[in-house]
C-alpha positions in Angstrom: -60.9 -49.1 -173.5 -58.7 -46.2 -174.4 -59.7 -42.6 -173.9 -58.3 -39.2 -173.0 -60.1 -37.2 -170.4 -60.1 -33.5 -170.2 -62.3 -32.6 -167.2 -65.3 -34.8 -167.3 -65.2 -35.4 -171.1 -63.8 -38.6 -172.4 -63.3 -39.0 -176.1 -62.3 -42.3 -177.5 -59.3 -42.0 -179.8 -57.4 -44.5 -181.8 -54.1 -45.6 -180.3 -51.0 -44.1 -181.7 -47.5 -45.3 -180.7 -46.6 -47.5 -177.8 -48.9 -47.6 -174.7 -46.0 -46.3 -172.5 -45.5 -43.3 -174.8 -48.4 -41.1 -173.4 -48.4 -39.8 -169.9 -50.1 -39.4 -167.6 -52.0 -42.7 -167.9 -54.4 -44.2 -165.4 -54.4 -48.0 -165.7 -57.6 -49.3 -164.1 -60.1 -52.3 -164.1 -63.8 -52.1 -164.7 -64.3 -54.9 -162.1 -62.4 -53.0 -159.4 -64.4 -50.6 -157.1 -61.2 -48.7 -156.2 -60.4 -48.2 -159.9 -63.8 -46.6 -160.4 -63.1 -44.2 -157.5 -59.6 -43.5 -158.8 -60.9 -42.8 -162.2 -63.2 -40.1 -160.9 -60.5 -38.8 -158.6 -57.8 -38.5 -161.3 -60.3 -37.1 -163.9 -61.3 -34.3 -161.5 -57.6 -33.6 -160.6 -56.7 -33.5 -164.4 -59.6 -31.1 -165.0 -58.5 -28.7 -162.3 -54.9 -29.0 -163.4 -55.7 -28.4 -167.0 -54.0 -31.7 -167.9 -54.9 -34.5 -170.2 -55.4 -37.9 -168.7 -55.1 -41.2 -170.7 -57.3 -44.0 -169.4 -56.7 -47.7 -170.0 -58.3 -50.8 -168.6 -56.1 -53.7 -167.6 -58.5 -56.0 -169.5 -57.7 -54.4 -172.9 -54.8 -55.5 -175.1 -53.2 -52.1 -174.6 -53.7 -52.2 -170.9 -51.9 -55.6 -170.6 -49.1 -54.2 -172.8 -48.7 -51.1 -170.6 -48.8 -53.2 -167.4 -46.1 -55.5 -168.9 -43.8 -52.9 -170.4 -44.0 -50.6 -167.4 -44.0 -53.4 -164.8 -47.2 -52.3 -163.2 -47.9 -54.3 -160.0 -51.7 -53.6 -159.7 -54.6 -51.3 -160.4 -55.5 -48.6 -160.1 -52.1 -47.1 -161.1 -51.4 -43.6 -162.4 -48.3 -43.8 -164.6 -46.6 -40.4 -165.0 -43.3 -41.6 -166.5 -41.4 -44.9 -166.6 -40.1 -44.2 -163.1 -43.1 -42.3 -161.5 -46.2 -44.3 -160.5 -49.0 -43.8 -158.0 -51.0 -46.8 -156.8 -54.5 -46.5 -155.3 -55.6 -43.2 -153.8 -52.9 -42.2 -151.4 -52.7 -38.6 -152.4 -55.0 -35.7 -151.4 -56.9 -34.0 -154.2 -54.7 -30.9 -153.9 -51.5 -33.1 -154.1 -52.9 -34.9 -157.1 -53.8 -31.6 -158.8 -50.4 -30.1 -158.1 -48.6 -33.3 -159.4 -50.6 -33.2 -162.7 -50.0 -29.4 -163.0 -46.3 -29.8 -162.7 -46.3 -32.7 -165.2 -48.3 -30.5 -167.6 -45.8 -27.6 -167.2 -42.8 -29.9 -167.9 -44.6 -31.5 -170.9 -45.2 -28.1 -172.4 -41.7 -26.6 -171.6 
């Protein structure tokens, strides 16, 4: 599964470039209840922040590649950059929104 989410819309797009080349990316698992909650949490935060969010499942070829190349230790994991990752749901909604807003500002600078 590969999709980009803007708000609550997810449009499936073909993959272009390396899996680690698009940030922010949420790596999740369909079989993991926490991943489902994290998906909803980060989609809403991205919508509020006006940010795009790339979603990958660990069970996909691209998800495995991302986990391997970025040394992801578990799911769910939001990857903002090669050195910035957030596992689970340890941030408040306002912290997550601010984080994605800052990332979007840097990306468009």
